C-alpha positions as CSV (number, residue, x, y, z in Angstrom):
1,X,-19.5,-79.1,12.3
2,X,-16.9,-76.9,10.7
3,X,-16.9,-74.0,8.3
4,X,-14.2,-72.0,6.5
5,X,-14.4,-68.4,7.5
6,X,-13.0,-65.2,6.0
7,X,-12.7,-62.5,8.7
8,X,-11.1,-59.2,9.4
9,X,-8.8,-58.0,12.2
10,X,-11.8,-57.1,14.4
11,X,-13.3,-60.6,14.0
12,X,-16.1,-59.5,11.6
13,X,-17.1,-62.4,9.3
14,X,-16.8,-61.4,5.7
15,X,-17.7,-64.8,4.1
16,X,-18.3,-68.4,5.1
17,X,-17.9,-71.6,3.1
18,X,-19.7,-74.7,4.2
19,X,-17.6,-77.7,3.3
20,X,-19.2,-80.8,1.8
21,X,-18.4,-84.3,3.0
22,X,-16.1,-86.4,0.8
23,X,-16.9,-90.0,-0.1
24,X,-14.8,-91.2,2.9
25,X,-16.7,-89.0,5.3
26,X,-14.0,-86.4,5.8
27,X,-14.9,-82.7,5.3
28,X,-12.3,-80.8,3.3
29,X,-12.6,-77.6,1.4
30,X,-13.4,-78.0,-2.3
31,X,-12.8,-74.3,-2.8
32,X,-10.9,-71.7,-0.8
33,X,-11.6,-68.2,0.4
34,X,-8.8,-65.8,-0.5
35,X,-8.0,-63.1,2.0
36,X,-7.1,-59.6,1.1
37,X,-4.8,-57.3,3.2
38,X,-6.0,-57.3,6.8
39,X,-8.1,-60.4,6.4
40,X,-7.6,-64.0,7.5
41,X,-9.1,-67.4,6.7
42,X,-9.5,-70.3,9.1
43,X,-11.5,-73.5,9.3
44,X,-13.5,-73.2,12.6
45,X,-15.9,-75.2,14.6
46,X,-19.5,-73.9,14.6
47,X,-20.7,-73.4,18.2
48,X,-23.1,-76.3,19.0
49,X,-25.9,-73.9,19.9
50,X,-25.7,-72.4,16.3
51,X,-25.4,-75.6,14.2
52,X,-29.1,-75.7,13.3
53,X,-28.9,-72.2,11.6
54,X,-29.1,-72.0,7.8
55,X,-25.9,-70.6,6.2
56,X,-27.2,-67.0,5.9
57,X,-28.4,-66.9,9.4
58,X,-25.2,-68.4,10.7
59,X,-23.1,-65.7,8.8
60,X,-25.2,-63.0,10.5
61,X,-25.0,-64.5,14.0
62,X,-21.3,-65.1,14.5
63,X,-18.0,-63.3,14.8
64,X,-14.4,-64.6,15.3
65,X,-12.9,-64.3,18.7
66,X,-9.1,-63.8,18.3
67,X,-8.3,-63.2,22.0
68,X,-6.9,-66.7,22.6
69,X,-4.1,-68.7,21.0
70,X,-6.4,-69.8,18.2
71,X,-9.3,-68.0,16.6
72,X,-12.7,-69.4,17.4
73,X,-16.2,-68.8,16.1
74,X,-18.6,-67.3,18.8
75,X,-22.1,-66.0,18.8
76,X,-22.3,-62.3,18.0
77,X,-23.6,-60.2,20.9
78,X,-27.2,-59.0,20.6
79,X,-27.4,-55.4,19.3
């Protein structure tokens, strides 16, 4: 499952947008998050272990890991 994510330079998630399936089964954004200075937007895979979370819980449970070649959504470390 994929989600559009707005995040800052540190990988903190500012907003998420859960895309709806089109009639042909593809999932494409029907809206778009718009980044401000210092923010980025990407469509990222939700980690399998977090796919069952409701949107609000998912938002609170993830961050964006920017250490590799491509950003990826990962579980936030327990505080």
